C-alpha positions as CSV (number, residue, x, y, z in Angstrom):
1,X,-23.9,-0.3,-15.7
2,X,-26.3,-3.0,-16.9
3,X,-25.2,-6.6,-17.3
4,X,-27.2,-9.9,-18.0
5,X,-26.1,-12.5,-15.5
6,X,-28.4,-15.5,-16.1
7,X,-31.9,-16.7,-16.9
8,X,-34.8,-18.5,-15.2
9,X,-35.3,-21.2,-17.7
10,X,-34.7,-24.9,-16.7
11,X,-33.4,-27.4,-19.3
12,X,-33.8,-31.1,-19.8
13,X,-30.6,-32.2,-21.5
14,X,-26.9,-31.6,-20.9
15,X,-25.8,-29.1,-23.5
16,X,-22.5,-30.8,-24.6
17,X,-22.3,-28.9,-27.9
18,X,-22.9,-25.6,-26.2
19,X,-20.1,-26.3,-23.7
20,X,-17.8,-27.5,-26.5
21,X,-18.3,-24.4,-28.6
22,X,-17.5,-22.2,-25.6
23,X,-14.4,-24.3,-24.8
24,X,-13.1,-24.0,-28.4
25,X,-13.5,-20.2,-28.2
26,X,-11.5,-20.0,-25.0
27,X,-8.8,-22.3,-26.2
28,X,-8.4,-20.4,-29.5
29,X,-8.2,-17.1,-27.6
30,X,-5.4,-18.3,-25.3
31,X,-3.6,-19.7,-28.3
32,X,-3.7,-16.3,-29.9
33,X,-2.3,-14.7,-26.8
34,X,0.7,-17.0,-27.1
35,X,1.5,-15.6,-30.6
36,X,2.6,-12.2,-29.2
37,X,3.2,-9.7,-32.0
38,X,2.3,-12.2,-34.6
39,X,-1.4,-12.2,-33.5
40,X,-2.3,-9.6,-36.2
41,X,-1.1,-11.9,-38.9
42,X,-3.2,-14.7,-37.2
43,X,-6.3,-12.5,-37.4
44,X,-5.7,-11.6,-41.0
45,X,-5.1,-15.3,-41.9
46,X,-8.3,-16.6,-40.2
47,X,-10.6,-13.6,-39.9
48,X,-13.1,-12.8,-42.6
49,X,-11.8,-9.9,-44.8
50,X,-14.6,-8.8,-47.0
51,X,-12.3,-7.4,-49.6
52,X,-10.7,-10.9,-50.1
53,X,-13.7,-13.1,-49.3
54,X,-13.1,-16.7,-48.3
55,X,-15.8,-19.3,-47.5
56,X,-13.6,-21.1,-45.0
57,X,-13.2,-17.9,-43.0
58,X,-16.9,-17.6,-42.6
59,X,-16.5,-20.3,-40.0
60,X,-13.0,-19.7,-38.6
61,X,-13.7,-16.0,-37.9
62,X,-16.4,-16.8,-35.4
63,X,-13.9,-18.5,-33.1
64,X,-11.5,-15.5,-32.9
65,X,-11.6,-12.7,-30.3
66,X,-9.6,-9.5,-30.0
67,X,-9.2,-9.3,-26.2
68,X,-10.4,-10.8,-23.0
69,X,-13.4,-8.5,-22.7
70,X,-14.5,-9.3,-26.2
71,X,-14.3,-13.0,-25.3
72,X,-16.0,-12.5,-21.9
73,X,-18.9,-10.5,-23.3
74,X,-19.6,-13.0,-26.1
75,X,-19.3,-16.0,-23.8
76,X,-21.5,-14.5,-21.2
77,X,-24.4,-14.0,-23.7
78,X,-23.8,-17.4,-25.2
79,X,-23.8,-19.0,-21.7
80,X,-27.2,-17.5,-20.9
81,X,-29.1,-18.5,-24.1
82,X,-27.2,-21.3,-25.7
83,X,-28.0,-24.2,-23.3
84,X,-31.8,-23.7,-23.7
85,X,-31.6,-23.4,-27.5
86,X,-29.6,-26.7,-27.6
87,X,-32.3,-28.2,-25.3
88,X,-34.9,-27.3,-27.9
89,X,-33.0,-28.2,-31.0
90,X,-30.9,-31.2,-29.8
91,X,-27.1,-31.5,-30.1
92,X,-26.8,-31.8,-33.8
93,X,-29.5,-29.2,-34.5
94,X,-27.8,-26.7,-32.2
95,X,-24.4,-27.3,-33.8
96,X,-25.9,-26.7,-37.3
97,X,-28.0,-23.7,-36.2
98,X,-25.2,-22.0,-34.4
99,X,-22.9,-22.1,-37.4
100,X,-25.6,-21.1,-39.9
101,X,-26.3,-18.1,-37.7
102,X,-22.7,-17.2,-37.7
103,X,-22.5,-17.5,-41.5
104,X,-25.6,-15.4,-42.0
105,X,-24.1,-12.7,-39.7
106,X,-20.8,-12.7,-41.7
107,X,-22.6,-12.4,-45.0
108,X,-24.7,-9.5,-43.7
109,X,-21.4,-7.7,-42.7
110,X,-19.9,-8.4,-46.1
111,X,-23.0,-7.2,-47.9
112,X,-22.8,-3.8,-46.2
113,X,-19.0,-3.5,-46.2
114,X,-17.8,-5.4,-49.3
115,X,-14.6,-3.5,-49.7
116,X,-13.4,-3.5,-46.1
117,X,-9.8,-4.6,-45.7
118,X,-10.3,-5.2,-41.9
119,X,-10.8,-8.7,-40.7
120,X,-14.1,-9.6,-39.0
121,X,-13.6,-11.6,-35.9
122,X,-15.8,-12.7,-33.0
123,X,-18.7,-15.0,-32.1
124,X,-21.2,-12.2,-31.6
125,X,-22.9,-12.7,-35.0
126,X,-23.6,-16.4,-34.2
127,X,-24.6,-15.5,-30.6
128,X,-27.0,-12.9,-32.0
129,X,-28.7,-15.8,-33.9
130,X,-28.9,-17.7,-30.6
131,X,-30.5,-14.8,-28.9
132,X,-33.1,-14.5,-31.7
133,X,-33.9,-18.2,-31.4
134,X,-34.1,-18.0,-27.6
135,X,-36.7,-15.1,-27.9
136,X,-38.8,-17.2,-30.3
137,X,-38.6,-20.5,-28.4
138,X,-38.9,-19.0,-24.9
139,X,-40.5,-15.5,-25.2
140,X,-41.6,-15.4,-21.6
141,X,-38.5,-16.8,-20.0
142,X,-36.9,-14.3,-17.6
143,X,-33.4,-12.9,-18.2
144,X,-31.7,-11.8,-15.0
145,X,-30.3,-8.3,-15.4
146,X,-27.9,-6.8,-12.9
147,X,-27.6,-3.1,-12.7
148,X,-25.4,-0.7,-10.8
149,X,-26.2,3.0,-10.5
150,X,-24.2,5.8,-9.0
151,X,-21.7,3.4,-7.5
152,X,-23.9,2.4,-4.6
153,X,-27.4,1.4,-5.8
154,X,-27.5,-2.2,-7.2
155,X,-30.1,-4.8,-7.8
156,X,-31.3,-7.6,-10.1
157,X,-34.4,-7.3,-12.3
158,X,-36.1,-10.0,-14.4
159,X,-36.8,-9.1,-18.0
160,X,-38.9,-11.2,-20.4
161,X,-36.7,-12.7,-23.2
162,X,-38.8,-11.1,-25.9
163,X,-38.3,-7.7,-24.4
164,X,-34.7,-8.1,-23.6
165,X,-33.7,-9.4,-27.0
166,X,-36.1,-6.9,-28.7
167,X,-34.5,-3.9,-27.0
168,X,-31.0,-5.2,-27.7
169,X,-31.9,-5.6,-31.4
170,X,-33.3,-2.0,-31.4
171,X,-30.1,-0.8,-29.8
172,X,-28.0,-2.4,-32.6
173,X,-30.1,-0.7,-35.3
174,X,-29.9,2.7,-33.5
175,X,-26.1,2.5,-33.0
176,X,-25.6,1.4,-36.6
177,X,-27.7,4.3,-37.9
178,X,-26.2,6.9,-35.6
179,X,-22.6,5.9,-35.6
180,X,-22.2,4.4,-39.0
181,X,-19.3,2.0,-39.7
182,X,-17.2,1.5,-36.6
183,X,-15.0,-1.1,-35.1
184,X,-18.1,-3.0,-33.9
185,X,-19.8,-5.2,-36.5
186,X,-23.4,-4.0,-36.0
187,X,-24.4,-5.3,-39.4
188,X,-23.3,-8.8,-38.3
189,X,-25.3,-8.5,-35.1
190,X,-28.4,-7.4,-37.0
191,X,-28.0,-10.1,-39.6
192,X,-27.5,-12.8,-37.0
193,X,-30.5,-11.9,-35.0
194,X,-32.7,-11.6,-38.1
195,X,-31.6,-15.1,-39.2
196,X,-32.1,-16.5,-35.7
197,X,-35.7,-15.2,-35.4
198,X,-36.7,-16.2,-38.9
199,X,-35.2,-19.7,-38.7
200,X,-36.6,-20.3,-35.2
201,X,-40.1,-19.3,-36.3
202,X,-39.8,-21.7,-39.3
203,X,-38.5,-24.6,-37.1
204,X,-41.2,-24.0,-34.5
205,X,-44.0,-23.9,-37.0
206,X,-42.9,-26.5,-39.5
207,X,-40.6,-28.9,-37.9
208,X,-40.8,-28.6,-34.1
209,X,-44.5,-27.7,-34.3
210,X,-45.4,-28.0,-30.6
211,X,-42.1,-27.7,-28.6
212,X,-43.9,-27.6,-25.3
213,X,-46.3,-30.5,-25.8
214,X,-46.8,-33.0,-22.9
215,X,-45.3,-35.8,-25.1
216,X,-42.0,-33.9,-25.1
217,X,-41.9,-33.8,-21.4
218,X,-42.9,-37.5,-21.1
219,X,-40.4,-38.5,-23.7
220,X,-36.7,-39.5,-23.1
221,X,-35.3,-36.4,-21.4
222,X,-31.7,-37.2,-22.3
223,X,-32.1,-38.2,-25.9
224,X,-31.4,-34.7,-27.4
225,X,-33.7,-35.5,-30.3
226,X,-35.4,-32.2,-30.6
227,X,-35.7,-31.8,-34.4
228,X,-39.0,-33.8,-34.5
229,X,-41.7,-34.5,-32.0
230,X,-43.7,-37.6,-31.2
231,X,-46.2,-38.1,-34.0
232,X,-49.6,-36.9,-32.8
233,X,-52.6,-38.3,-34.7
234,X,-56.1,-36.8,-34.4
235,X,-58.1,-37.9,-31.4
236,X,-61.8,-38.1,-31.8
237,X,-64.2,-38.0,-28.9
238,X,-65.5,-41.5,-28.0
239,X,-69.2,-42.1,-28.5
240,X,-71.3,-42.1,-25.4
241,X,-70.9,-45.4,-23.5
242,X,-74.7,-46.1,-23.6
243,X,-74.7,-46.0,-27.4
244,X,-71.9,-48.5,-27.8
245,X,-72.3,-52.2,-27.2
246,X,-69.6,-53.3,-24.8
247,X,-69.1,-56.7,-23.3
248,X,-70.7,-56.5,-19.9
249,X,-69.0,-59.6,-18.4
250,X,-65.4,-58.7,-19.5
251,X,-63.0,-57.7,-16.8
252,X,-62.3,-53.9,-17.3
253,X,-58.5,-54.4,-17.1
254,X,-58.6,-57.1,-19.7
255,X,-60.9,-55.0,-21.9
256,X,-58.7,-51.9,-21.7
257,X,-55.6,-53.9,-22.4
258,X,-57.2,-55.6,-25.3
259,X,-58.1,-52.2,-26.8
260,X,-54.6,-50.9,-26.3
261,X,-53.1,-54.0,-28.0
262,X,-55.5,-53.5,-30.9
263,X,-54.5,-49.9,-31.2
264,X,-58.2,-48.9,-30.6
265,X,-57.8,-46.2,-27.9
266,X,-61.4,-45.1,-28.3
267,X,-62.6,-48.6,-27.3
268,X,-60.0,-48.8,-24.4
269,X,-61.2,-45.4,-23.1
270,X,-64.9,-46.5,-23.3
271,X,-64.2,-49.5,-21.2
272,X,-62.3,-47.2,-18.8
273,X,-65.2,-44.7,-18.6
274,X,-67.7,-47.5,-17.8
275,X,-65.4,-48.9,-15.1
276,X,-64.6,-45.5,-13.6
277,X,-68.3,-44.8,-13.1
278,X,-68.9,-48.1,-11.3
279,X,-68.9,-48.6,-7.6
280,X,-66.0,-51.1,-7.8
281,X,-63.7,-48.9,-9.9
282,X,-60.9,-49.7,-7.4
283,X,-60.6,-52.9,-9.4
284,X,-58.9,-50.9,-12.2
285,X,-55.2,-51.9,-12.2
286,X,-52.8,-49.0,-11.8
287,X,-50.3,-50.4,-14.4
288,X,-53.1,-50.6,-17.0
289,X,-54.2,-47.0,-16.1
290,X,-50.6,-45.7,-16.6
291,X,-50.4,-47.4,-19.9
292,X,-53.8,-46.1,-21.1
293,X,-52.9,-42.6,-19.9
294,X,-49.6,-42.6,-21.8
295,X,-51.2,-43.9,-25.0
296,X,-53.7,-41.1,-24.8
297,X,-51.0,-38.5,-24.3
298,X,-49.1,-39.7,-27.3
299,X,-52.1,-39.1,-29.6
300,X,-53.0,-35.7,-28.1
301,X,-55.9,-36.9,-25.9
302,X,-54.7,-34.8,-23.0
303,X,-58.0,-34.2,-21.3
304,X,-58.8,-37.9,-21.4
305,X,-55.4,-38.8,-20.1
306,X,-55.8,-36.4,-17.2
307,X,-59.1,-38.1,-16.3
308,X,-57.4,-41.5,-16.3
309,X,-54.6,-40.2,-13.9
310,X,-57.2,-38.5,-11.7
311,X,-59.1,-41.8,-11.3
312,X,-55.9,-43.6,-10.6
313,X,-54.9,-41.2,-7.9
314,X,-58.3,-41.4,-6.3
315,X,-58.4,-45.1,-6.2
316,X,-54.7,-46.0,-5.7
317,X,-53.4,-43.1,-3.7
318,X,-51.0,-45.3,-1.8
319,X,-49.7,-47.2,-4.8
320,X,-46.0,-47.1,-5.6
321,X,-47.1,-45.7,-9.0
322,X,-49.1,-42.8,-7.6
323,X,-46.0,-40.5,-7.7
324,X,-45.7,-41.2,-11.5
325,X,-49.4,-40.5,-12.0
326,X,-49.1,-37.3,-10.0
327,X,-46.2,-36.2,-12.2
328,X,-48.0,-36.9,-15.4
329,X,-51.3,-35.3,-14.3
330,X,-49.4,-32.2,-13.1
331,X,-47.5,-32.0,-16.4
332,X,-50.7,-32.3,-18.4
333,X,-52.5,-29.6,-16.4
334,X,-49.5,-27.3,-16.8
335,X,-48.4,-27.9,-20.4
336,X,-51.6,-28.7,-22.1
337,X,-54.1,-26.5,-20.2
338,X,-52.0,-23.9,-18.4
339,X,-54.0,-24.8,-15.3
340,X,-51.1,-23.9,-13.0
341,X,-53.1,-23.8,-9.7
342,X,-54.2,-27.4,-10.1
343,X,-50.9,-28.6,-11.6
344,X,-48.6,-27.4,-8.9
345,X,-49.8,-29.6,-6.0
346,X,-49.5,-32.7,-8.1
347,X,-46.0,-31.8,-9.3
348,X,-45.1,-31.1,-5.6
349,X,-46.4,-34.5,-4.7
350,X,-44.2,-36.1,-7.4
351,X,-41.2,-34.0,-6.2
352,X,-41.6,-35.2,-2.7
353,X,-42.5,-38.9,-3.2
354,X,-41.1,-40.1,-6.6
355,X,-38.3,-42.6,-6.2
356,X,-36.8,-41.7,-9.6
357,X,-34.2,-38.9,-9.5
358,X,-34.8,-37.8,-13.1
359,X,-38.6,-37.5,-12.5
360,X,-38.0,-35.5,-9.4
361,X,-35.8,-33.1,-11.3
362,X,-38.3,-32.8,-14.1
363,X,-41.0,-32.1,-11.5
364,X,-38.9,-29.4,-10.0
365,X,-38.1,-27.8,-13.4
366,X,-41.8,-27.8,-14.2
367,X,-42.6,-26.1,-10.9
368,X,-40.0,-23.5,-11.6
369,X,-41.6,-23.0,-15.1
370,X,-45.0,-22.5,-13.5
371,X,-43.6,-20.0,-10.9
372,X,-42.1,-18.0,-13.8
373,X,-45.5,-17.9,-15.6
374,X,-47.3,-16.9,-12.4
375,X,-45.1,-13.8,-12.0
376,X,-46.7,-10.4,-12.7
377,X,-47.3,-10.0,-16.5
378,X,-45.0,-7.0,-16.8
379,X,-41.7,-7.0,-18.7
380,X,-39.7,-5.7,-15.8
381,X,-40.0,-7.2,-12.3
382,X,-37.9,-6.7,-9.2
383,X,-36.8,-10.1,-7.6
384,X,-39.0,-10.7,-4.5
């Protein structure tokens, strides 16, 4: 017996839509139980019958289930993948994506069984789309698989999402080919996952673009706005300090702040570089450094931002803002450069010393993400 039981993939937002969809499925199922012998008429009235096609039933059919095991299996798969997909797409995006995946799955079923008089019911087509999107957005996330062999040998293994979903997709094609038309809507599963993968690739490349950028982590973690990302404008390397005429008597904090207010990050960073190389660089104000680092992050100057935070942590290690600088530096090293060995100590410092609960949770989630990446690069791994 093999059963997925969870995943190792932290999320940033509370997936309200995900929970709501699951709740509606459960409520509708228990309502159908109350109908007794009339439940068959209920399925025919609201399930999708290809022979008498109805656009409305493309949506209603995905909230119907035949029995408790049908419901349990679908909700288990949705529980594992849905929250992270909503975390990536946002609340509205997830709601739209889920139902479009369900419609695509239903249409695939109708295309291959246009004359079928049997009602199509179940959320598995839409959930297949969620699985495809999950594999695209989080290919290296680990799915926890519980297996039980010969009634006494049991364990949990971790399977990369791209392998778990890929093998499940191959299984659906094999079963559809070998078994032909059955009571299981394999065509809907295949159609749903094809839609999910294709649509997720499009979103990732064209709309989301860089779903794991540092700016996403630094942004408002609870906003749910995942359709677009912070606008990232090109960053050009500042000219060498010696070749630029800078005001020598100007206080470095004033100079950096002036550059930030003028929108000239190159100028602000030049003044920072000159001050950071001076013997009295401790004069640099930590608030100004945090502001400069954040401004650099928002335009994609991750390496320069990392240098700003490094200097701040070297010169203001005991500052109340040091924990925030540690969090930002660790996140940049992890997300922008995949330098996990250097990132983890800074994130640990943020986890242990930051006075903001949300930041501590973000630091912990990032540490978990790093640990997942540092596992052996094999698709199957026994839990240590």
